[in-house]
C-alpha positions as CSV (number, residue, x, y, z in Angstrom):
1,X,-5.2,31.6,17.7
2,X,-1.5,30.5,17.6
3,X,-1.8,28.6,20.6
4,X,-4.7,26.6,19.2
5,X,-2.6,26.0,15.7
6,X,0.2,24.5,18.0
7,X,-2.2,22.4,20.1
8,X,-3.9,21.0,16.8
9,X,-0.5,20.6,15.1
10,X,0.8,18.7,18.4
11,X,-2.2,16.5,18.9
12,X,-2.4,15.3,15.0
13,X,1.3,15.2,14.2
14,X,0.3,17.5,11.4
15,X,4.2,19.0,10.9
16,X,6.3,16.0,11.9
17,X,7.3,14.9,8.8
18,X,6.5,18.4,7.2
19,X,9.4,19.6,4.6
20,X,7.0,21.6,2.1
21,X,3.1,22.7,3.4
22,X,0.7,24.7,0.7
23,X,-1.9,26.5,1.8
24,X,-5.1,26.6,0.3
25,X,-5.7,30.4,-0.2
26,X,-9.3,31.7,-1.2
27,X,-8.5,35.3,0.2
28,X,-11.1,35.2,2.5
29,X,-10.3,35.7,6.6
30,X,-10.0,32.1,7.2
31,X,-7.2,31.1,4.7
32,X,-5.5,35.0,4.9
33,X,-5.1,34.1,9.0
34,X,-3.3,30.3,8.3
35,X,-1.2,31.9,5.4
36,X,0.2,34.5,8.2
37,X,0.3,32.2,11.0
38,X,2.3,29.3,9.1
39,X,4.6,32.4,7.5
40,X,5.2,32.6,11.2
41,X,5.5,29.2,12.3
42,X,7.3,28.0,9.1
43,X,10.9,28.3,11.0
44,X,9.7,26.2,14.2
45,X,8.4,23.2,12.1
46,X,11.3,23.4,9.6
47,X,9.1,23.5,6.4
48,X,8.8,25.9,3.2
49,X,5.6,27.7,2.5
50,X,3.7,28.0,-0.5
51,X,0.2,28.7,-1.3
52,X,-2.4,27.9,-3.9
53,X,-5.2,29.9,-5.2
54,X,-8.3,29.0,-7.7
55,X,-10.2,31.9,-9.1
56,X,-13.6,29.8,-10.0
57,X,-14.9,32.6,-12.5
58,X,-18.3,32.5,-10.6
59,X,-18.6,36.2,-9.2
60,X,-16.8,38.3,-12.4
61,X,-14.9,40.9,-11.2
62,X,-15.0,40.1,-7.5
63,X,-13.6,36.7,-8.3
64,X,-10.5,38.4,-10.2
65,X,-9.8,41.0,-7.4
66,X,-9.6,38.5,-5.1
67,X,-7.1,37.1,-7.7
68,X,-5.0,39.8,-7.4
69,X,-5.1,40.4,-4.1
70,X,-3.8,37.4,-3.1
71,X,-0.9,37.7,-5.9
72,X,-0.4,41.1,-4.1
73,X,0.2,39.8,-0.6
74,X,2.3,36.4,-1.5
75,X,4.3,38.4,-3.2
76,X,5.0,40.7,-0.2
77,X,5.7,37.8,2.1
78,X,7.9,36.1,-0.6
79,X,5.6,33.1,-0.7
80,X,5.5,31.0,-4.0
81,X,1.9,30.8,-5.1
82,X,0.0,29.0,-7.6
83,X,-2.5,30.2,-9.7
84,X,-5.5,29.0,-11.8
85,X,-8.8,30.0,-13.1
86,X,-11.6,27.6,-13.9
87,X,-14.6,28.2,-15.3
88,X,-16.5,25.8,-12.9
89,X,-20.0,26.0,-14.8
90,X,-18.4,24.6,-17.9
91,X,-16.8,21.7,-16.2
92,X,-20.2,20.2,-14.3
93,X,-20.2,16.2,-14.3
94,X,-23.8,15.0,-14.6
95,X,-25.5,15.6,-11.4
96,X,-23.2,17.8,-10.2
97,X,-24.0,20.7,-8.4
98,X,-21.7,24.0,-8.7
99,X,-20.3,24.0,-5.1
100,X,-19.6,20.0,-5.5
101,X,-17.9,21.0,-9.0
102,X,-15.9,23.6,-7.5
103,X,-14.6,21.6,-4.4
104,X,-13.2,18.5,-7.3
105,X,-11.6,21.0,-9.1
106,X,-10.0,22.8,-6.4
107,X,-8.8,19.7,-4.6
108,X,-7.3,18.4,-8.1
109,X,-5.3,21.8,-8.4
110,X,-4.1,21.5,-5.3
111,X,-3.2,17.7,-5.2
112,X,-1.3,18.7,-8.7
113,X,1.2,21.7,-7.6
114,X,1.8,20.7,-4.0
115,X,4.5,18.3,-3.5
116,X,3.5,17.5,-0.1
117,X,1.4,18.6,2.6
118,X,-1.8,20.5,1.6
119,X,-3.0,23.0,4.8
120,X,-6.6,24.2,4.3
121,X,-8.5,27.0,6.3
122,X,-11.4,25.1,7.8
123,X,-12.0,26.2,11.4
124,X,-14.2,24.8,14.3
125,X,-17.4,26.7,13.1
126,X,-17.2,25.4,9.8
127,X,-17.3,21.7,11.7
128,X,-20.4,23.0,13.6
129,X,-21.9,23.7,10.2
130,X,-21.0,20.4,8.5
131,X,-22.2,18.5,11.6
132,X,-25.6,20.3,11.5
133,X,-26.0,20.5,7.7
134,X,-25.5,16.6,7.8
135,X,-27.3,16.2,10.6
136,X,-30.5,17.8,9.0
137,X,-30.6,15.5,6.3
138,X,-30.4,12.3,8.2
139,X,-26.5,11.4,8.3
140,X,-24.8,8.3,10.3
141,X,-21.7,8.2,12.5
142,X,-19.6,9.4,9.8
143,X,-21.5,12.5,9.0
144,X,-21.4,13.6,12.5
145,X,-17.7,13.2,12.7
146,X,-17.5,16.2,10.8
147,X,-14.1,17.6,9.1
148,X,-11.4,15.5,10.3
149,X,-8.3,17.5,11.6
150,X,-6.0,15.2,9.3
151,X,-6.9,13.2,5.9
152,X,-4.4,11.8,3.8
153,X,-2.0,14.6,3.1
154,X,-4.7,17.6,4.0
155,X,-4.3,19.1,7.3
156,X,-6.5,21.6,8.9
157,X,-4.7,23.6,11.3
158,X,-7.4,25.9,12.7
159,X,-9.5,23.0,13.6
160,X,-9.6,24.0,16.9
161,X,-10.1,27.9,16.2
162,X,-13.7,29.3,15.6
163,X,-14.3,32.2,13.2
164,X,-14.1,34.4,15.8
165,X,-10.5,33.9,17.0
166,X,-9.5,34.1,13.4
167,X,-11.6,37.6,12.8
168,X,-9.6,38.8,15.8
169,X,-6.5,37.6,15.2
170,X,-6.9,39.3,11.5
171,X,-7.7,42.3,13.4
172,X,-5.0,42.3,15.8
173,X,-2.3,41.6,13.3
174,X,-3.9,44.3,10.7
175,X,-4.7,41.3,7.8
176,X,-6.5,42.4,5.1
177,X,-8.7,39.7,3.5
178,X,-11.8,39.5,1.0
179,X,-15.3,39.4,1.9
180,X,-17.4,37.1,-0.5
181,X,-20.3,38.4,-1.1
182,X,-22.1,34.9,-1.5
183,X,-21.4,34.2,2.4
184,X,-24.4,36.6,3.0
185,X,-27.1,35.1,0.7
186,X,-29.4,32.8,3.1
187,X,-30.7,31.0,-0.3
188,X,-28.0,28.5,0.2
189,X,-28.5,25.9,3.3
190,X,-25.1,26.5,5.0
191,X,-25.4,30.3,5.0
192,X,-28.8,29.6,6.4
193,X,-27.1,27.4,9.3
194,X,-24.3,30.1,10.1
195,X,-26.9,33.1,10.1
196,X,-29.8,31.6,11.4
197,X,-29.4,28.3,13.4
198,X,-26.0,28.9,15.5
199,X,-26.9,32.5,16.9
200,X,-29.7,30.3,18.5
201,X,-27.4,27.4,19.5
202,X,-24.8,29.8,20.7
203,X,-27.7,31.4,23.0
204,X,-27.5,27.4,24.7
205,X,-24.0,27.2,24.7
206,X,-21.3,30.3,23.9
207,X,-19.0,27.7,23.6
208,X,-21.1,24.9,21.0
209,X,-17.8,25.1,18.5
210,X,-15.6,23.4,21.3
211,X,-18.6,21.0,22.1
212,X,-19.3,19.9,18.5
213,X,-15.4,19.4,18.3
214,X,-15.1,17.3,21.4
215,X,-18.5,14.8,20.0
216,X,-16.8,14.9,16.6
217,X,-13.7,13.8,17.8
218,X,-15.2,10.8,20.2
219,X,-17.4,9.8,17.7
220,X,-14.3,9.8,14.9
221,X,-12.8,7.3,17.5
222,X,-15.7,4.8,17.2
223,X,-16.2,5.4,13.8
224,X,-12.4,4.4,12.9
225,X,-12.8,1.3,15.2
226,X,-15.7,0.1,13.1
227,X,-14.2,0.5,10.0
228,X,-10.9,-1.3,11.2
229,X,-13.4,-4.5,12.1
230,X,-15.3,-3.9,8.8
231,X,-12.2,-3.7,7.0
232,X,-11.0,-7.2,8.3
233,X,-14.5,-8.5,7.8
234,X,-14.3,-7.2,3.9
235,X,-11.3,-9.3,3.7
236,X,-12.5,-12.6,5.3
237,X,-15.6,-12.9,3.0
238,X,-14.2,-11.3,-0.4
239,X,-14.8,-14.1,-2.8
240,X,-14.3,-14.3,-6.6
241,X,-16.7,-11.8,-8.2
242,X,-18.2,-10.5,-5.4
243,X,-19.1,-11.1,-1.1
244,X,-20.2,-14.2,0.4
245,X,-23.4,-13.8,1.0
246,X,-23.6,-16.4,4.4
247,X,-20.7,-14.5,5.9
248,X,-22.1,-11.0,5.2
249,X,-25.6,-11.6,6.4
250,X,-23.8,-12.9,10.1
251,X,-22.6,-9.6,10.6
252,X,-24.1,-7.0,13.0
253,X,-25.9,-4.6,10.8
254,X,-23.3,-1.8,11.7
255,X,-20.5,-3.8,10.3
256,X,-22.4,-5.1,7.4
257,X,-23.3,-1.7,6.3
258,X,-19.6,-0.4,6.4
259,X,-18.5,-3.7,4.3
260,X,-21.3,-3.0,1.8
261,X,-20.2,0.5,1.7
262,X,-16.3,-0.5,1.2
263,X,-17.3,-3.2,-1.8
264,X,-19.5,-0.6,-3.1
265,X,-16.6,2.1,-3.1
266,X,-14.2,-0.6,-4.6
267,X,-16.7,-1.5,-7.4
268,X,-18.4,1.2,-8.3
269,X,-15.5,3.9,-7.5
270,X,-17.7,6.6,-5.3
271,X,-19.3,6.7,-2.3
272,X,-23.0,5.5,-2.3
273,X,-25.6,7.4,-0.6
274,X,-28.1,6.0,2.1
275,X,-30.7,4.8,-0.2
276,X,-28.3,2.6,-2.4
277,X,-26.7,0.9,1.1
278,X,-30.4,0.4,2.0
279,X,-31.5,-1.5,-0.8
280,X,-28.4,-3.5,-1.2
281,X,-28.9,-4.7,2.4
282,X,-32.5,-5.6,2.1
283,X,-31.7,-7.8,-1.0
284,X,-28.7,-9.4,1.1
285,X,-31.1,-10.1,4.2
286,X,-33.8,-11.3,1.8
287,X,-31.3,-13.6,-0.3
288,X,-32.9,-12.8,-3.5
289,X,-33.4,-9.6,-5.6
290,X,-31.7,-6.8,-7.7
291,X,-31.4,-3.4,-7.4
292,X,-30.2,-0.4,-9.8
293,X,-27.1,1.8,-8.6
294,X,-25.4,5.0,-10.0
295,X,-23.3,5.0,-13.1
296,X,-24.9,2.0,-14.7
297,X,-24.0,-0.2,-11.7
298,X,-26.3,-3.0,-10.3
299,X,-26.3,-5.1,-7.2
300,X,-27.9,-8.5,-7.2
301,X,-27.5,-11.9,-5.2
302,X,-27.0,-15.2,-7.0
303,X,-27.7,-17.4,-3.8
304,X,-24.4,-17.4,-2.5
305,X,-22.7,-13.9,-3.3
306,X,-23.5,-10.4,-3.5
307,X,-22.6,-9.1,-6.4
308,X,-21.9,-5.4,-8.1
309,X,-21.2,-4.9,-11.7
310,X,-21.7,-2.6,-14.5
311,X,-24.4,-3.4,-16.8
312,X,-23.0,-4.8,-19.5
313,X,-24.9,-5.6,-23.2
314,X,-21.6,-8.1,-24.1
315,X,-21.3,-9.6,-20.9
316,X,-21.7,-13.1,-22.6
317,X,-18.4,-12.1,-24.4
318,X,-16.6,-11.0,-21.8
319,X,-13.8,-14.1,-20.5
320,X,-13.3,-14.7,-16.8
321,X,-9.7,-16.6,-17.0
322,X,-8.8,-19.2,-14.2
323,X,-5.8,-21.3,-13.8
324,X,-3.9,-22.9,-11.3
325,X,0.1,-22.6,-10.8
326,X,1.6,-26.3,-11.4
327,X,3.9,-27.7,-8.5
328,X,6.5,-27.7,-11.1
329,X,5.7,-24.2,-12.4
330,X,7.5,-24.4,-15.9
331,X,4.5,-27.1,-16.4
332,X,1.5,-24.7,-16.0
333,X,-0.5,-24.2,-19.1
334,X,-0.8,-20.4,-19.5
335,X,-1.0,-18.4,-22.4
336,X,-0.6,-15.1,-20.7
337,X,2.6,-15.8,-18.6
338,X,5.3,-18.2,-18.3
339,X,7.5,-19.1,-15.3
340,X,10.9,-20.6,-14.4
341,X,12.2,-21.8,-11.0
342,X,15.7,-21.5,-10.1
343,X,18.2,-21.8,-7.4
344,X,20.4,-19.0,-5.9
345,X,23.4,-20.0,-8.2
346,X,21.2,-19.5,-11.1
347,X,19.6,-16.4,-10.0
348,X,22.2,-14.5,-9.6
349,X,23.8,-14.9,-13.6
350,X,19.6,-14.7,-14.2
351,X,20.3,-11.0,-11.9
352,X,23.1,-9.8,-14.3
353,X,21.7,-10.2,-17.6
354,X,17.7,-9.3,-16.9
355,X,17.7,-6.7,-14.3
356,X,14.8,-5.3,-16.1
357,X,13.0,-8.4,-15.0
358,X,13.5,-8.0,-11.6
359,X,10.0,-6.8,-10.5
360,X,8.9,-10.1,-11.7
361,X,10.6,-12.4,-9.7
362,X,9.2,-13.7,-6.6
363,X,10.6,-15.6,-3.6
364,X,8.5,-18.6,-4.2
365,X,8.7,-19.8,-0.3
366,X,6.8,-16.7,0.9
367,X,3.7,-18.1,-1.5
368,X,1.3,-19.3,0.8
369,X,-0.9,-22.3,-0.2
370,X,-2.5,-22.7,-4.1
371,X,-1.5,-20.3,-6.5
372,X,-4.4,-19.2,-8.9
373,X,-3.7,-17.5,-12.3
374,X,-7.0,-15.2,-12.9
375,X,-8.6,-11.8,-14.0
376,X,-9.1,-9.2,-11.0
377,X,-11.5,-9.8,-8.4
378,X,-13.5,-7.0,-6.6
379,X,-11.5,-6.1,-3.6
380,X,-8.4,-7.6,-4.6
381,X,-5.4,-4.9,-3.6
382,X,-1.6,-5.2,-3.6
383,X,1.4,-3.6,-2.0
384,X,3.6,-3.0,-4.9
385,X,7.5,-3.1,-4.8
386,X,9.2,0.1,-4.9
387,X,5.9,1.8,-4.3
388,X,4.1,3.7,-1.2
389,X,1.4,2.1,0.7
390,X,-1.3,-0.8,-0.5
391,X,-4.0,0.0,-3.1
392,X,-6.4,-1.7,-4.7
393,X,-6.2,-3.3,-8.2
394,X,-9.1,-0.5,-9.2
395,X,-7.7,2.3,-7.6
396,X,-4.2,1.4,-9.1
397,X,-5.6,0.3,-12.7
398,X,-7.4,3.9,-12.3
399,X,-4.5,6.1,-11.4
400,X,-2.5,4.4,-14.1
401,X,-5.2,5.3,-16.9
402,X,-6.1,1.7,-17.7
403,X,-8.9,1.6,-19.9
404,X,-12.1,0.4,-18.0
405,X,-12.2,-2.5,-20.9
406,X,-8.9,-3.6,-20.5
407,X,-8.8,-4.2,-16.9
408,X,-10.5,-7.6,-16.8
409,X,-8.0,-8.9,-19.2
410,X,-5.1,-8.0,-16.9
411,X,-3.7,-11.3,-15.1
412,X,-2.8,-11.2,-11.5
413,X,-1.4,-14.6,-9.4
414,X,-2.9,-14.9,-5.8
415,X,-2.4,-17.1,-3.0
416,X,-4.2,-17.8,0.0
417,X,-3.1,-14.5,1.0
418,X,-4.4,-12.6,-1.7
419,X,-3.1,-10.9,-4.9
420,X,1.2,-10.9,-5.2
421,X,1.2,-10.2,-9.2
422,X,0.1,-7.8,-11.4
423,X,0.9,-8.3,-14.8
424,X,2.4,-4.9,-16.0
425,X,3.0,-3.7,-12.4
426,X,4.8,-6.1,-10.7
427,X,4.8,-8.1,-7.4
428,X,3.6,-7.4,-3.8
429,X,6.5,-6.7,-1.1
430,X,5.5,-9.5,1.1
431,X,6.8,-11.8,-1.6
432,X,9.8,-10.0,-2.9
433,X,13.3,-12.0,-2.7
434,X,15.8,-10.9,-0.2
435,X,19.3,-12.1,1.2
436,X,17.6,-15.3,2.7
437,X,15.6,-16.6,-0.7
438,X,16.6,-20.0,-1.7
439,X,14.1,-20.6,-4.4
440,X,13.5,-17.8,-7.0
441,X,10.2,-18.2,-9.3
442,X,10.5,-15.9,-12.4
443,X,7.5,-14.7,-13.9
444,X,7.4,-14.1,-17.7
445,X,5.0,-11.9,-19.3
446,X,4.0,-11.8,-23.0
447,X,7.1,-13.6,-23.9
448,X,9.7,-11.7,-21.9
């Protein structure tokens, strides 16, 4: 089993930059095997090890017993353990199952307590169950890709290990673990697949887990390529307020649906189901119509655009703002922002006096084409100076806890390459000043 973990770690570079790894520790065989394995590998890869346990309070004394057990194990190993008790049934969101809520709350806790990498104990057997479950519901390529070995800062070192390998490892190394009584209850679909379907598949191919891992890997490569194509097309056909309908309808259906999915996620904030994607695709192909979506959103076409927005009884009072930055920026008539264009000598004096405004200074010659001063638009993204990675404005505002009713009032600057300034947040790295900057555009917000 250890060889399989090392194989996965090397293939997906799981520990290449790891300084701290937190194991999601349920107390079951898989997570206990992972804890002990990483405890033995931490010096080899040079990371600190911790663990996190969530007591979902769903199994009464059994849940409490699991919590006590993992506390004792981690204390014995000298591993820091984070524990949280969550009464899942009291925190269900509208239309959410207990299993989905438990997963959501568990990952929220893991994300909070882990300073860097989160390791979960998903095995090749879990991947097989997931693929079969998705296939039974009529999934696309993404569902058949199963559980990814690595996603963002989550790694799955047991992705090449089967459940039988894990159990053998625990037995050989005398590793105790908890048994979740609900795992035997076949009223749950996944347990039915585990206990009824997979044994039949193993009669056909004893190494079925390995076969499905290979299939998932190949499909994941295809899916990643299609997603990259869709991302480029999404940027091309994004227009103010929606997507260019003509450009969208020219795309291959596989790319078209992925573009719609990406637009849906950026606008609604959740992943769509297949029914909604098919409904949106139909009104796009018909070039007319309207269809309801989740969370009071709806999609419609207005002849030239596909638009997704939330039902708004006060829509007629909503202000859409748009101005063009003048050739001499200081002449621009804008009630929200004012501008000053200065040379290098003047900037040196400015910098000494106005250090707090440095994030509001742009290399004027890095701007491409006409500058529009406007509200946010669907698909807007920015790679903020002094922050890591590109984010959609929607995600940026959500992470910054900007009220949904205030987001349209935040002014942005955009050139032909997209948004390069967001009021209250700063500038994009691509227009940042450097040692070669000759003209400095200073942006003043709210009288600064």
